[in-house]
C-alpha positions as CSV (number, residue, x, y, z in Angstrom):
1,M,260.7,41.4,262.5
2,P,258.5,40.1,259.7
3,S,255.2,38.4,260.5
4,K,254.5,34.8,260.8
5,A,252.3,35.7,257.8
6,E,255.9,36.9,255.9
7,Q,258.0,34.4,256.8
8,P,258.9,31.6,253.7
9,T,256.1,29.1,253.5
10,L,256.7,25.6,252.7
11,V,255.5,24.6,249.5
12,N,256.2,20.7,248.9
13,N,258.2,20.9,252.4
14,R,261.2,22.4,250.4
15,K,262.7,25.1,252.7
16,V,266.3,26.0,252.1
17,T,268.1,27.9,255.0
18,L,272.0,28.6,254.7
19,Q,274.0,32.0,255.4
20,A,275.7,34.2,253.5
21,P,279.4,35.9,254.9
22,A,281.2,38.4,254.5
23,K,284.3,38.3,253.8
24,I,287.5,40.2,254.5
25,N,290.6,41.4,250.8
26,L,293.8,39.9,252.9
27,T,295.9,41.2,249.7
28,L,294.8,44.0,247.2
29,D,296.6,44.4,244.5
30,V,294.7,47.0,242.1
31,L,296.2,46.9,238.5
32,S,295.3,48.6,235.6
33,P,292.2,50.7,234.1
34,R,290.8,47.8,231.7
35,A,288.6,49.3,228.2
36,D,285.7,48.3,229.7
37,G,286.3,51.2,232.0
38,Y,286.6,47.6,235.3
39,H,290.7,47.6,236.6
40,E,292.9,44.1,237.1
41,I,292.9,43.1,240.3
42,D,294.5,40.2,242.3
43,S,293.4,39.7,245.7
44,I,294.0,36.8,248.1
45,M,290.4,36.8,249.5
46,Q,288.2,34.7,253.2
47,T,285.3,34.6,254.1
48,L,284.0,35.8,257.7
49,S,281.6,34.7,260.4
50,L,280.0,37.3,260.2
51,A,276.9,36.7,257.9
52,D,273.3,37.1,257.2
53,D,271.1,34.7,256.9
54,V,268.8,33.4,253.4
55,S,265.6,31.2,254.0
56,L,263.8,30.1,250.9
57,A,261.5,28.2,249.8
58,W,258.8,27.9,246.7
59,S,255.4,30.5,246.9
60,D,252.2,30.2,245.9
61,A,252.4,33.4,244.2
62,P,254.0,33.2,240.6
63,G,257.9,35.3,240.9
64,V,260.3,36.7,243.7
65,K,258.8,38.0,246.8
66,L,261.8,39.4,249.6
67,I,262.0,40.4,252.4
68,V,264.6,41.7,254.5
69,D,265.2,42.7,258.0
70,G,267.5,42.2,260.6
71,P,269.9,44.8,262.8
72,E,271.4,46.0,259.1
73,A,268.5,46.6,257.5
74,T,268.0,50.3,256.8
75,G,268.5,51.5,253.5
76,I,268.7,48.2,251.7
77,P,265.9,47.8,249.4
78,A,263.6,45.0,249.0
79,D,262.5,45.2,244.7
80,E,264.7,44.8,242.0
81,G,267.5,46.7,242.9
82,N,268.5,43.8,246.0
83,L,271.6,41.4,244.1
84,A,269.5,38.8,245.7
85,Y,266.0,39.1,243.9
86,R,267.4,39.6,240.4
87,A,269.9,36.7,241.5
88,A,266.4,34.3,241.9
89,A,265.2,35.8,239.0
90,K,268.5,34.9,236.6
91,L,267.8,31.9,238.6
92,L,264.5,30.6,238.1
93,D,264.5,32.6,234.6
94,A,268.2,30.2,233.4
95,A,266.1,26.7,235.1
96,D,263.3,27.2,232.8
97,S,261.4,27.8,235.8
98,A,260.5,32.1,235.5
99,E,256.9,31.0,235.9
100,R,257.4,29.6,239.8
101,G,257.3,31.9,243.4
102,I,259.9,32.3,245.3
103,T,259.5,33.6,249.2
104,I,263.3,34.9,250.3
105,L,263.9,36.3,253.9
106,L,266.8,38.7,254.3
107,T,267.7,39.3,257.6
108,K,271.0,41.3,256.9
109,N,273.6,41.6,260.1
110,I,277.0,42.4,257.4
111,P,276.5,46.6,257.6
112,S,276.7,48.2,253.4
113,Q,278.6,50.1,252.2
114,A,282.0,48.7,254.7
115,G,283.4,46.5,252.3
116,L,282.3,43.5,253.7
117,G,280.6,42.1,250.3
118,G,277.7,41.6,252.2
119,G,275.2,42.1,248.7
120,S,277.1,40.3,246.4
121,S,277.4,37.6,249.1
122,D,273.7,37.7,249.4
123,A,273.2,37.2,246.0
124,A,275.5,34.0,245.8
125,A,273.3,32.2,249.2
126,V,270.1,32.8,247.3
127,L,271.8,31.0,244.0
128,I,272.9,28.1,245.7
129,G,269.4,28.2,248.0
130,V,267.1,28.1,244.5
131,N,269.5,25.4,243.4
132,E,268.8,23.8,246.3
133,L,265.0,23.6,245.8
134,L,265.6,22.9,242.1
135,G,266.9,20.2,242.9
136,R,270.2,21.1,242.3
137,P,270.4,20.7,239.1
138,L,273.8,22.4,238.2
139,T,277.0,22.7,239.4
140,G,278.7,25.3,240.7
141,S,280.8,25.6,237.0
142,S,277.8,26.2,236.0
143,L,276.4,28.7,238.3
144,Q,279.7,30.1,237.5
145,P,278.1,32.6,234.4
146,I,275.4,33.6,236.0
147,A,277.2,34.8,239.7
148,R,279.7,36.4,237.2
149,N,277.0,38.6,235.3
150,L,275.4,39.3,238.7
151,G,279.5,41.0,240.0
152,A,282.7,40.4,240.3
153,D,282.9,39.3,244.0
154,V,279.9,37.1,243.4
155,A,281.5,34.2,241.9
156,F,284.0,34.2,245.0
157,F,280.9,33.5,247.5
158,L,280.1,30.5,245.8
159,R,283.3,28.3,246.9
160,G,283.6,30.4,250.1
161,G,286.5,29.7,252.7
162,I,289.7,31.8,251.2
163,A,290.7,32.3,247.4
164,R,292.3,34.3,245.1
165,A,290.8,36.1,243.6
166,R,292.1,37.8,239.6
167,G,290.3,39.4,237.2
168,I,287.9,42.7,238.4
169,G,287.3,39.7,240.8
170,E,285.2,36.2,238.4
171,I,288.3,34.4,238.0
172,V,288.3,32.7,241.4
173,D,290.7,29.3,242.6
174,P,290.7,28.0,246.2
175,V,293.5,28.4,248.5
176,A,294.5,25.2,250.2
177,G,294.8,25.1,253.5
178,G,294.6,28.7,255.4
179,S,293.5,30.2,259.1
180,E,290.9,31.0,261.4
181,Q,291.6,33.6,263.4
182,E,289.3,36.3,265.6
183,L,289.2,39.6,264.4
184,L,287.2,42.8,265.6
185,I,285.3,44.3,261.9
186,V,284.9,48.4,262.9
187,K,283.5,50.5,260.5
188,P,284.5,54.1,261.0
189,S,281.2,57.2,261.1
190,D,283.1,57.4,257.4
191,G,281.1,56.2,254.4
192,V,283.8,55.1,251.1
193,S,282.6,55.4,247.5
194,T,284.4,53.0,245.9
195,A,284.7,54.8,242.3
196,Q,286.0,57.7,244.2
197,A,288.5,55.1,245.8
198,Y,288.6,54.2,242.1
199,R,289.4,57.6,240.5
200,A,292.2,58.2,243.5
201,L,294.4,55.4,242.5
202,D,293.8,56.0,238.8
203,A,294.4,60.1,239.6
204,F,298.6,59.2,239.7
205,P,299.6,57.3,236.1
206,D,303.0,56.2,237.1
207,R,301.6,54.4,241.4
208,R,302.3,50.7,240.6
209,S,300.3,48.0,242.6
210,A,302.0,46.6,246.0
211,R,301.6,43.0,244.3
212,A,301.2,41.6,247.3
213,T,298.9,39.6,245.7
214,L,302.3,37.1,244.5
215,A,304.0,37.3,248.3
216,W,301.2,36.4,250.4
217,P,301.4,34.4,252.7
218,D,304.9,34.9,253.5
219,G,304.6,38.9,252.7
220,G,301.7,39.8,255.0
221,V,298.1,41.2,254.4
222,S,297.8,44.5,252.0
223,N,295.4,47.1,250.4
224,D,296.3,49.0,247.6
225,F,293.3,51.3,248.6
226,E,294.9,52.8,252.3
227,S,296.4,54.9,251.3
228,V,294.3,57.1,248.8
229,V,291.1,55.9,251.1
230,Y,292.9,57.1,254.1
231,A,294.3,60.5,252.3
232,M,290.7,61.1,251.7
233,H,290.0,60.1,254.7
234,P,291.3,60.9,257.8
235,A,289.2,60.3,260.7
236,I,289.7,57.0,258.7
237,A,293.3,57.1,259.4
238,R,292.9,58.0,262.8
239,T,290.8,55.7,264.7
240,R,293.5,52.9,262.4
241,E,296.4,54.7,264.4
242,R,294.4,54.6,267.4
243,L,294.0,51.2,267.0
244,L,298.3,49.7,266.4
245,A,298.8,52.2,269.5
246,A,296.4,50.1,271.9
247,G,298.4,47.4,270.0
248,A,296.3,45.4,267.5
249,A,299.2,43.2,265.3
250,A,297.6,44.9,261.8
251,V,294.7,47.0,261.0
252,L,293.7,46.5,257.5
253,L,291.1,48.0,255.1
254,C,288.2,46.2,254.1
255,G,288.3,46.6,250.5
256,S,287.7,50.1,249.4
257,G,286.7,50.5,253.0
258,S,284.9,52.6,254.9
259,A,285.5,49.1,257.4
260,L,288.6,48.4,259.5
261,A,289.6,44.9,259.8
262,V,291.7,44.5,263.5
263,F,293.9,41.7,264.5
264,G,296.1,40.9,267.0
265,G,295.8,42.8,270.4
266,S,293.0,42.4,273.1
267,R,289.9,42.8,271.5
268,D,287.7,44.1,275.0
269,A,290.6,47.0,274.7
270,L,290.2,48.0,271.3
271,G,286.9,47.5,271.0
272,R,287.2,50.2,273.9
273,V,289.1,52.5,271.2
274,A,287.2,51.8,268.1
275,K,284.1,53.1,270.4
276,D,285.8,56.1,271.8
277,A,287.3,56.8,268.3
278,G,282.9,57.2,267.6
279,A,283.2,53.6,265.5
280,A,279.5,53.5,263.3
281,G,279.9,49.4,264.5
282,I,281.9,46.9,266.1
283,W,280.9,43.2,265.6
284,R,283.4,40.0,266.6
285,T,284.1,37.6,264.2
286,R,286.5,35.5,263.1
287,T,288.0,34.0,259.0
288,T,286.4,31.2,257.8
289,V,288.3,28.0,255.7
290,S,285.1,26.3,254.6
291,D,280.7,25.7,255.0
292,P,280.2,25.3,257.4
293,S,276.6,24.9,256.9
294,G,277.5,22.2,254.2
295,W,275.6,23.4,251.2
296,R,279.0,24.9,249.1
297,D,280.6,21.5,250.2
298,K,277.3,19.9,248.5
299,L,277.4,22.8,245.5
300,W,281.4,21.5,244.4
301,T,281.0,18.3,244.4
302,V,280.8,16.1,241.7
């Protein structure tokens, strides 16, 4: 825990605290590579109740100060290597407030390198929070270019809930309806390199995407990365099979991995199976269709 002296300090009685939710890809279609090296995708994304906590306040010293703590803080940088830090600096610069100082306390609850989007979500939360401290001079639409410049998934997290993401993930269209459901997130001990996963897909030039997004929701959940990730990481594939055999209705790879989203069945029993399979972490969570804090609704209310 940070010391009392490290906590964000109120300046002009202004402090913003909000959550940065994890996400899952209910569908993830990886399409053709582009000339710039990125891949086009088509995906239905949904936020989770599993979230990092972000507190922001003005400080007397100029510049950005980022403090990182929490159960998943190990290995998370607290400088320019963190998207949340860069998000604050970029927005202050865009708002002609680069001379101001801000302190950010980031409590990490989302595991990293899991395909859950924690870093991108933190950046979006910081954009929203700094914008609030500034008096909300920018709308959601005005923040989108900054979000896209930071990373493809950041644009989705400015809205949260359930949405369709296209392009490289930066074209985000909210999806009406959707539901909340309980699930487990299981992170196997194996890590997955996103770059390696994309290269593995590209090794099959005749590969065709499942294009499950076009059939969603009737077509169910799907992730184009599953075939190559399970082939590269048999331990993840074995964990998935054990969870299905123990009664899970569906087990879906999160992004490019390594986390698995486990739907249906007894969460107690499935949690024990995951633990026996050597999982590095197990989280009970649920999908969400809105931001309970209301910050994102304010951002998109004209």
